[in-house]
C-alpha positions in Angstrom: 105.6 81.7 118.8 106.4 85.0 118.9 109.5 85.8 116.7 112.2 85.8 119.1 110.9 82.3 120.6 111.6 81.1 117.4 115.1 83.3 116.9 116.0 81.9 120.2 115.3 78.0 119.6 117.3 78.4 116.5 119.9 80.4 118.1 120.2 77.4 120.6 120.2 74.3 118.1 122.8 76.5 115.8 124.7 76.9 118.9 124.9 73.6 120.0 125.0 71.6 116.6 128.1 74.5 115.1 125.2 75.0 112.4 127.2 78.5 111.8 130.5 77.0 110.8 131.8 75.4 107.5 131.9 72.1 106.7 130.0 69.8 103.8 128.4 66.7 106.5 124.7 65.9 105.0 123.3 66.2 108.2 124.5 69.9 109.3 123.0 71.0 106.1 119.9 69.0 106.0 119.7 70.6 109.6 120.4 74.3 108.1 117.9 73.7 105.1 115.1 73.4 108.1 116.1 76.2 110.2 116.6 78.4 107.9 113.1 77.5 106.7 112.0 77.7 110.0 113.2 81.5 110.2 112.0 82.5 106.7 108.6 81.2 108.0 108.6 83.8 110.6 108.9 86.5 108.2 113.0 87.2 108.6 115.2 88.1 105.6 117.2 86.2 103.9 120.0 88.5 105.0 119.6 88.6 108.7 119.4 84.2 108.0 122.3 84.2 106.5 124.1 86.2 109.1 122.9 83.8 112.1 124.2 80.8 109.8 127.5 82.8 109.0 126.4 83.0 105.1 125.7 85.1 102.3 121.7 85.6 101.5 122.1 83.4 98.6 122.8 80.2 100.3 120.0 81.1 102.4 118.2 81.3 99.6 119.9 77.8 97.9 119.1 76.2 101.4 115.5 76.9 101.6 115.0 75.4 98.2 116.9 72.7 98.9 114.5 71.9 102.0 111.3 72.4 99.5 112.9 69.7 97.4 113.8 67.7 100.0 110.4 68.1 101.6 109.1 66.9 98.4 111.3 64.0 97.0 113.4 62.5 100.1 111.1 62.8 102.8 111.9 59.4 104.5 115.4 60.1 104.5 115.3 63.9 105.7 112.8 63.8 108.3 115.0 60.6 110.1 118.3 63.5 110.1 115.5 66.3 111.2 113.6 64.1 113.4 114.4 65.8 117.0 114.1 69.7 115.2 110.9 68.7 113.7 109.7 67.6 117.4 110.9 70.8 118.9 109.0 73.0 116.2 106.4 71.1 116.3 103.1 73.7 116.6 105.5 76.6 116.1 102.7 78.3 112.9 104.0 82.0 112.1 100.8 83.9 113.8 100.3 87.3 111.6 100.2 90.2 114.5 96.8 91.9 114.2 96.7 95.4 112.2 94.8 98.1 113.1 94.2 100.3 110.0 93.5 104.1 112.4 96.7 102.7 114.2 98.6 102.1 110.6 97.2 105.5 108.7 98.7 107.6 111.7 101.8 106.5 112.2 102.7 107.4 108.3 105.0 109.7 107.5 105.4 109.9 104.3 104.0 108.6 101.0 105.7 105.3 100.9 104.5 104.5 104.2 101.1 104.8 103.0 101.6 103.3 100.3 102.6 100.3 102.2 99.1 100.1 104.5 97.0 100.6 100.9 98.6 97.3 99.9 98.6 95.8 103.4 94.5 96.4 103.1 94.9 94.8 99.9 96.4 92.0 100.9 93.4 91.7 103.9 95.9 92.3 107.1 93.0 94.1 108.4 90.5 93.1 110.6 87.2 93.5 108.1 84.7 93.8 111.2 86.6 96.6 112.8 83.9 99.7 113.0 86.1 103.4 112.0 83.9 106.1 113.6 84.7 109.7 112.0 84.7 112.6 113.5 
């Protein structure tokens, strides 16, 4: 799924379950934790995720850590509460966009952007089977 499709799904559940309002109900907190983690898996920033839920970025970091802890230690109870979300977000793994080295280099306008391309090369973001023809 694309980032936009995931965001649309999350926004639907945030509005429907009123997860962007303050509250201390365990059910709502667990659902927030799951959805925040799902957005983070799809490369959204902590600040952006916090804005979706009307929270600060530090709360987002805390909720994502809570999600990780709950999946390790309190799995059965946690999964019972977020069961509908687990089913809805099944098979929604993030697919890294295919990068083309030549295009990225040609789009660079400063040294910072060239350094970013260098980092992407070391992170293997480019296909290794691509042949580059030099003119």
